[in-house]
N, C-alpha and C positions, 0 to 999 in steps of 0.2 A: 656701549651706548655713547653717542656723541655728546660732548659737553655743551651746555647752553652758551649762546653768544652773549657778549656784553650788552648788545642792543635789546636783548630780551627783557632787561630790567630798567632800560632807559627809554621806554616808549614815551610818546608825547604826553599822555595822560597818566603816567605811572606815578605812584607815590614817591619813588626814588628821585624823580626829576623835581618834584615839589620840595622834597627835603633838601636837595642840593641847592636849590634857589634860595631857600630860607637860610641856609648856612652861609652862602655868599653875602646875602644881605646883612646878616648878623655881624660877620667879621669884616665886611667891606674889603673882600679880596676878589681877585679874578683867577678863574681856573679854566682849563679845557680838558675834556675827557675824550680820548680817541680810542678806537679799537686797535687790534694788532695789525691792521692794514693802514693805520694812520688816518682813518676816516673819522671826522669830528662827529661825536654823538651828543655833546653838551658843551656849552660855554662859547667863548669867542675864538675865532680862528686867527684874530690879530694880536692875541696876547703875546707879550714878549717874556716868555717864561724862562727863568733861570734854571729850573730843575724839572725832572720828569720822573714820576714814581709809578712802578709797574702794578697792574691789577692782575692777580694770579688765581688760578683754580687748578688743583691737582698738579701743582708745580709747573703749570703751563701759563704763559703770558696771554691774557685775554685782551689787554689794552693798557693805556697809560693815563695818569692824571698829571697835567702840567700846571705848575704854579709855585707859590711860595712853600716854605717848610711845612706849613699847616696842611698843605695838599696831601702830604704823606698819610695823614690820618684818614682823609677821604678815600685814598687808594686802598687802605686796609679795610675800611668799612665796605667799600664796593666789592673787594675780594670776598669778604664774609657773606655779603648778600648774594653774590654770584654762586658761592658754595651752597647756600641754602636753596637757591633756585634749582641747582643741579640735584640736590637731594629730593626736593619736591617733585621734580620731573622724573627722577628715578623711581620714586615711590608710586607715582601715577602709572608709570610704565609697568611696574611690577603688578599693581592692582589690575591693570588692563590685561596683562598676560595671564594672571591667575583667573580672571573672569573668562577669558577665551579658553583656557585650559579646562575649566569646569564645564563650560558650554560644550566643548568637544567630548568630554567624558560622559556628560549627560546624554547627548545625542547618540553617542556610541552605545551606551547602555540600552537606549531605546531600540536601536537596530538589532542588538543581540537578542532582545526578547521576542523578536518576530520570527525566529527560526529555531529548530531543534536539530538541524543537520550539522554535524561537526565540520564538514568540508565548507559549508556555506559560512559558518561562523569564522573559520580561518580566512576565507576570502574577504569577508566584511572587515575583519581586523586589519588585514594587510592594506586594503584600500584606504581605511581610515588613517593608518600610520603613514602611508605615502602622501596623503592629502595634508596631514598636520605637520609632517616633518619632510620638507622638500627633498626628494631622493630621485635617483635615476632608475633604480631597480630595487626590488624587494622579494623576499621569499620567506615562507614559514616552513620550518622543518619540525616534524614530530617523531618521537622515538616509539616504535612499536615493540612493546615488551614480548609479545607473543612470538613475533617473527624475528625479533632482534635485528630490525632493519629501520633505516630512516625513511620516513614518508614526507612528501612535499605536497600537502593538500592545497597550497595557494602560492601563486607566483604573479608578479605584476611588474609593469614597466619594461625597460629594455632588457634584452637577454644577456645580462652581465654575469649571471650565475649558471654554472654547468650542472644540470640536474644529475647526470650520471656520476660526475665526480663528487657531488655532494653525498650520494648514496654509498660510493665506494670508499669515502674517507670519513666514515663515521667516527673512527678513533680520533682523528684530528679535531672534529667538531665537538667531541666529548670534552676536549680540553678547553674549548672556548664557549660556543653558544649553548652547549649542553652541560656545561660545568656548574650551572646554577648562578653564575655571575652575569652582570650586565655592564657593558662598558663601550667606550669608543676606542676602536683599535687604531693605533698609530702605525704599527708595523704590520703590513698586510702581505709582505713578500712571500711568506710560506704558503699563503692561500693561492697566490699567483703561480708559485712553483708547482703546486699540486693541481693546477687547472680548475680550481674551484671557482675563481672569479677571473674576469677578463683583465687584460693588462691596463686598460684605460680607467679602471677603478682607482680612485685616489683616497677615498674615505669609506670607513665601514663602522656601523654601529649595530649593536645587537642587545636584545633583552631576553632574559630567560623566562620561559613560561612554566610556572610552578604551581602545584596544588598540594597543600599540606606537606611541604618539604620534598615532594616528589617532582623531579624534573620531567616535564612533558616534552619540551622542545624549546624552540627559540624563534623570535622574529629577527630577521637580519635585513638591514637596509644598506644599500651601496650608493655612493655618489662619485661623480667624475671630478669634482672640485676638491682641492686640498682644504683640510680643516673645515669641512662642510657641516659638521655636527657640533653642537654645544651641549653643556651640562643640562640645560633646560630641555633640549631634545631628548636626552637620555632619560630624564625624569618622566617625561610624557610617555615615552616608549615603554618604560617599565610599567607605568599605570595601565596602558593598553594591554600589555602582555598578561598582567595579573587578572584583569577583567576577562579577557578572552579565555584564559586558562580555565577559570571557574566555569565559564559558559560551555566550553568544549567538554570539560569533565562531566558536567551535568548532562549534556547531550549524549555523550558516550554511555553514561550510566542509564539514561533513558532508553537509548537504543538497545543496550544490554538487557534491560528489564523487558522491553517489548519483545526482543528476540527470545528471551527465556520464557515469557508468557506464551509466545507463539509456539515455541518448541513443546511446552507443556500441553497446549491445546492440541497440537498435532499428535503428541503421544497419547492424550486422552482419546482423540478421534481414532487413532490406530487401535487402541485398546477396545474402544467401543465397536469398531468394525470387526475386531476379532471376536469379542464376546457375543455380539449379535449373531454370529455364526453358530455359537453354542446355544444361546437362548434367543430365538427369533424375535425381531421387533414386533411382529404380529402378536406373539404371545404376550409381550409386555403391554402392548396397546390394549389387548383384550382385558388386561387387569386394570385398565384405566390409568396407566402410567406412561410418562413420556419417554423414559429411558431406563436402562437396567439399574442405574444408580438410585432411582426413585423407589425401587421395590424393597420390601422388608419381609421378614419372616411372618407368615400368617396371611399375607395378601392373597385374596382369592376372588374369583368371579365365576358365575354359572351362566353358560351360554348354550343355545341350541346349535349344534355343529354337525358336520358330516365327517366321520373318521374313516380314513382309508388305510388299509394295509396291503402291502405287496410283498411277495416272497418268491425267491428263485426256487423253482422246482428241482428236486433231486440234487440239491447243492452238495450234499455229502459225497455222492458219487462223482460229481464234477471235481470236487476239491481233492479227492484221493489221488488224482493224476497230476496235481500241481504242487510245487514247492510252497512253503509259507509265503515267500515274497510274491510268487505268481498268484497265489490265492488272494493276497491283500490287493494286488493291483487289479485283479479281475473284479472283485467286489467294488473297489473304488471307481473303476471305469463304468460299471453298471449304475452305481449311484449318481455319478456325474452326468449321465444321460437323462436320468429320470428326475433328479432334483429340480433342474430349471423348468421342466414341464409343469411340475406341481406349482412352482412359484408363479409361472406365467398364467395359471388358471386360478389365481387369488387364493392359493393354499400355502401352507408352510410346513416344512419338515419338523415334526415334533421330536422324532428320534430316528437315528440310524441304528438298526438292531442287527448288526452283522450283515447277513444276506437279506434282511428285511428292512422295509421302510414304513414308519407310521407317520401319516400326514393328517393335518386338520384343515378343513375348509369351513371357515366361519360365516361365509356370505350366503351361498345357495348350494343345495345338494347337486344342482346341475353342473356347478364348477367341478365338483369331484368326479362326476361321471364323464364330463368332457376331458378332464385330465387323464382319467383311466384309459379312455379310448386312445388318446394321443400316446400314452405310455405303451400300450399294446403295439401301436404302429412303430414306435421307436425300437422296441425289442425285435420286431420283424426286420427292420432295416439293419440292426446289429447282427442278426442271424445271417443275413445275406453276406455281410463282410466276413463273418466267422466261417461260413461254408466255403468261401473263396480261399480262406487260409487253411482249410482242412481241419477246422475245429468243430466240435460238437455244437449243436444249436442250444440255445437257452430257452427254457420255458418258465414263465412267471405267472403266478396267480394273483388276482386283485380282488379284494372284497371290501365292501363299505356298508356303513350303517349310520343313520341319522338319529340324534337324540340329545338329551341334556348332558352337559359335561362340566365338571368343576375343574378349573385351571387355577393353580395357586403356587405359592412359594412355601416349600416345606423344608424340613431339616432341623438344624440347630443354629446357635449363634455363630459357630465357627464354620459351618458347611451348609450352604443353601442349595436347593435344587428346584428346578421348575418341574412341577408334577401335574399329571392329569389323572383325575380320579372319577371313574364313572363306569357304569355297566355298559354304556355305549361303546367304550373302548374294547371291553371284553367281547361284546357281541360282534363288532367289526372284525376283530381278530379271528373269531370262530367262523364267521362267514368266509374270510379268506381261506381258512383251512378246508372249508367245504368245496373250494374249487378243485381240490384233489378228488374229493368224494364224487362230485358230479362230473368230473373230467372237463371242466369249463374254465377258461382263463379269467372271466370277469363276472362276478356275482354282486348283486346289491339286494338290500332288504326291501320288503314291501313298504316299510316306513319311509325309506329314502325315495322310492318311486312315487309314493303318495304326494310328496312335496315338490315333485317335478311337474310343472304345469303342462308343458307341451310334450306329451308322450310320442306324438307322431314323428318327432325328429329322430327317434331311435328305433332300432329293430330289437324287440324284446321277446323273450321266451320265458313264460312263467313255469317254474319247475316244481311248484307245489309248496308244501310247508314242511318245516322240520321242528323237532323238539330237541333243543340243545340240552346237554347234560346239566342237571341241576335247575332247569327252567321248566315252568309249568305252562307258560304261554307259548303257543305255536308261533313260529316266525316264517313269514312268506319269503321265498327266495326267487329272485328274478335274474335271468341271464341277459346280458346285453351283448349283441354280436357285432356291433358297429366297428370294433377294432380289428376284426379279422382282415387278412390280406384280401384284395379285391376279388380274386378268383374264388376263394372260400366263401366270401360274403355273398357273392351272387348265388352260389348253391344253397346257402342257408336261407336267404330271403326268398328264393324260389320255392322252398319247402316249408316256409314259415306257417302258412295256413294249415297244411297237412300235419305239422308238428302240434299245433294248437288242438286240432280235432283228435289226434291220437292221444294226447295227454288227457283230454276230457274222457275218452273211453277208458283210459288207464285208471283214472280216479273213480270212475263208475264201476270198476272191476269187470269191464268188458275187455278182458285181456286179449282174446283172439283177434278182435277187430283192431285193438291198439297195436298188437304185434304186426298185423298186416300193414298198418300205416307206417310203423317204424321201419319195416323192411323196404317200403317204397321210398322212404327218405334216404335210407342207406344206399339204395341202388343209385341214387343221384349223387349222394355225398358219403362215400364209404368212410371218410375220416371224421365224421360227426360222432365224436366219442360220447357226447352227452346223450344222444339218441341211443347209442349202443348200451349205455348204462341202464336206461329205462326199459329197453327191450329185454335185456338180461333179467331185470327184475320181473317183468311181465311173464317171461317164460318160466321163471322160478315159481311165481304165484300160481300160474296156470297148472303147473305139474304138482305142486305140493300144497296148494291152497294158501289163502291169506291168513295171517295171524288173527286171533279173536279181537274184535273191536278195532279192526284196521280201518283207518280213515284216509289212507294215502299219504299221511305225514311220515317223514323219515325220522326215526329216533336215533339221535347221536349219543352213543354210549361213552364216547371219548371226547375229551376237550380238544 
């Protein structure tokens, strides 16, 4: 800091001038006060002084007092006053610098609170350092513990730092900027030799970025002028480094927490995606729950639904010619074709039962019937591919029934299971088994048909009633023929009226007329196996007579 000039205490209206004048008047002497350039500041320029006494500050001559011997005391007093002025000025400068430093730190802190991005914090820090400590170039380096590499998230000013050399000389930087020390480097030759800084750099200052005794990195500033940095600059840079270190650490922890939360959420979503394949969302929603995590043991709900079963016919015979792996792949490919059809018709798979599927349709019975027709057509398309490959065709039976169903969570505290408990399920399974008996691929109960409003959309054949084993109430069975291939469907729709007439004669025990009608149908459609079933029954009853109390209902002795 420059020393105060002598004239700073000898202004026209200063107390020093008034004191000097009173001194001269009191002792009736003449003096002259000149600065170190011999410029008169006080007294007479015509004085014929015998002696000249120096006015000094910090061992430097600031001026002279000319006059008699008593003028030496005035010179000493002026020297003392000048020293006090220097101290006052120094104190004022220090206070001003401290205020400016505090203001810089406050504004810097405000900026750091506006972001949680570590790279942005690093850039803000470097810009503040370059603004507060005049430099030609600056860089922030951070040590990545995970990759064991140096990162440079922020650079500013002229390209005086070589980024690649910084990264390749981590060992050298560990001895300086990453050593935990903060200092002004006087010998920067080794940095130039390793091409870390350009040759025109003359000054270097750095401050370690530390959090809880852990060295994160460093702020490094470079200047082209010799002795460009001072202790005050280093003090401010250390303060900025410590503040930014805490902010970057907090931001990195925040990012880590966000990343971990995101990873947990993604893991939960993946688990949720997997578990809903085992327990369908539709099942959970029917229990009045939002997700699988909401259910608990004992949760249940009763709904009116349509239950559909489908089964591969003669699967045992098919599987005998396949290896276990081929067997599994065959069943999987079959289920992969039919599962999406069920879902697209507002149903859901409740269980895959080996070569069978149990599906539930909670909305309308018509959804189940439309799905069954689409499933039949999908099996037909699959058979076209299998025939082209020289493989046997697949036949599948589909049965459905509508009624009340209790869905709930059963099991124990350690093992939960989604269960369906209802006679509706048993009845639907029994109807599916009747597809073999009636030699028909698609059967539905009269209860399901009753709840379908528009019967005209479907081609239906009423097959009479059955009495299932263990049941006293008769069950109406209806065949839907919409799912047959087009050529077969045309034959069956052509003979539909004749089929209805013949069945009426059959149930009225007019077997001769019924047989005549069945034969006319077979002449048009020899592959109508359901008609063949009833014709065989009619021939048997015609020859041997009907059982006592026969009503036309078929009694199922087996489940």
